[in-house]
C-alpha positions as CSV (number, residue, x, y, z in Angstrom):
1,Q,-42.4,46.3,-12.1
2,F,-39.7,48.2,-13.9
3,F,-38.2,51.6,-13.3
4,F,-35.7,53.1,-15.7
5,F,-34.0,56.3,-14.4
6,F,-34.3,59.4,-16.5
7,F,-33.6,62.8,-15.2
8,T,-36.7,63.6,-13.3
9,K,-37.5,66.1,-10.6
10,Q,-38.2,63.4,-8.0
11,W,-37.0,59.9,-7.6
12,P,-40.0,57.5,-7.5
13,S,-40.8,55.9,-4.2
14,G,-41.0,52.1,-3.8
15,L,-39.0,49.1,-4.7
16,F,-38.7,47.6,-8.2
17,D,-37.8,44.3,-9.7
18,V,-35.5,45.9,-12.2
19,V,-33.9,49.4,-12.1
20,G,-32.1,50.4,-15.3
21,L,-29.4,53.0,-15.7
22,H,-29.2,53.0,-19.5
23,A,-26.8,55.6,-21.0
24,V,-27.2,57.9,-18.0
25,L,-23.9,58.0,-16.1
26,H,-21.9,59.6,-18.9
27,H,-24.1,62.7,-18.5
28,V,-23.5,62.9,-14.7
29,P,-20.7,65.1,-13.4
30,P,-17.8,63.0,-12.1
31,Q,-18.5,63.7,-8.4
32,F,-22.1,62.2,-8.5
33,P,-22.1,58.7,-10.1
34,R,-21.5,56.7,-6.9
35,G,-24.4,58.4,-5.2
36,L,-26.7,57.8,-8.2
37,I,-25.7,54.1,-8.3
38,A,-26.3,53.8,-4.5
39,R,-29.7,55.4,-4.9
40,A,-30.6,53.1,-7.7
41,T,-29.5,50.1,-5.7
42,E,-31.7,51.2,-2.8
43,S,-34.7,51.1,-5.2
44,V,-34.1,47.5,-6.2
45,K,-36.1,44.8,-4.4
46,P,-34.3,42.0,-2.7
47,N,-33.3,39.4,-5.4
48,G,-34.0,42.2,-8.0
49,I,-31.8,43.4,-10.8
50,L,-29.8,46.6,-11.4
51,L,-29.2,46.9,-15.1
52,Y,-26.3,49.1,-16.1
53,K,-25.4,50.0,-19.7
54,D,-23.2,52.9,-20.7
55,M,-20.5,54.1,-23.0
56,A,-17.2,52.3,-22.9
57,D,-14.0,54.3,-22.3
58,T,-11.9,51.8,-24.2
59,P,-10.6,51.1,-26.8
60,W,-9.5,54.5,-28.0
61,F,-11.4,54.7,-31.4
62,P,-14.9,53.7,-30.2
63,A,-14.5,55.9,-27.0
64,T,-13.5,58.8,-29.2
65,M,-16.5,58.2,-31.5
66,N,-18.8,58.1,-28.4
67,R,-17.4,61.5,-27.3
68,I,-17.9,63.0,-30.8
69,H,-21.4,61.7,-31.0
70,D,-22.6,63.2,-27.7
71,F,-20.8,66.5,-28.4
72,V,-22.4,66.9,-31.8
73,M,-25.9,65.5,-30.9
74,A,-26.3,66.8,-27.3
75,G,-23.6,69.5,-27.1
76,E,-22.1,67.8,-24.1
77,R,-18.7,66.6,-23.1
78,I,-19.3,63.2,-21.5
79,H,-17.7,61.8,-18.4
80,Y,-16.8,58.2,-18.6
81,L,-17.2,55.9,-15.6
82,P,-14.5,53.2,-15.9
83,I,-16.3,49.8,-15.8
84,Q,-13.9,48.6,-13.1
85,R,-15.1,51.5,-10.8
86,F,-18.7,50.6,-11.5
87,Q,-18.0,47.0,-10.5
88,E,-16.2,48.0,-7.4
89,W,-19.0,50.2,-6.3
90,A,-21.6,47.6,-7.1
91,S,-19.7,45.1,-5.0
92,E,-19.4,47.6,-2.1
93,L,-23.2,48.1,-2.3
94,G,-23.8,44.4,-2.0
95,L,-24.6,43.7,-5.7
96,T,-23.3,40.6,-7.6
97,V,-22.4,41.0,-11.3
98,E,-24.3,38.2,-13.0
99,H,-23.6,39.1,-16.6
100,A,-20.9,41.2,-18.2
101,E,-20.8,42.1,-21.8
102,E,-19.1,44.5,-24.2
103,V,-21.5,45.6,-26.9
104,S,-20.1,47.0,-30.1
105,R,-22.3,48.5,-32.8
106,Y,-20.9,50.3,-35.8
107,W,-18.1,52.4,-34.3
108,Y,-19.6,52.7,-30.9
109,R,-18.9,50.5,-27.8
110,H,-21.0,50.1,-24.6
111,Q,-20.6,48.1,-21.5
112,L,-23.4,46.1,-20.0
113,R,-23.6,44.8,-16.5
114,I,-26.5,42.9,-15.0
115,C,-26.3,42.9,-11.2
116,R,-28.4,41.1,-8.6
117,K,-29.3,42.4,-5.2
118,P,-29.2,39.7,-2.5
119,A,-32.5,38.3,-1.2
């Protein structure tokens, strides 16, 4: 069972094998990301996966291109979540990072983390 978070009116009930936060957090105001990550973690079954992928805040050129893209395409000024902060929060929430990858495509850069919730 998979659940990918999109902006919905109500968070779905239940536990899921995989919860994905894909290109979401850069749209979330800076005061809310930890709560969203905590809520997503609560929805992961024991031994399940939290999949996180979002825009990278470094290096300078790809980060700038990410900002320009979202401003032009969505009219939004994005809020980067430094990957170190995500990893700190994931650890505090009991998750283990099993896979870490920097994904570059054209002039964009994203950060992927696959985290496991303990059984």
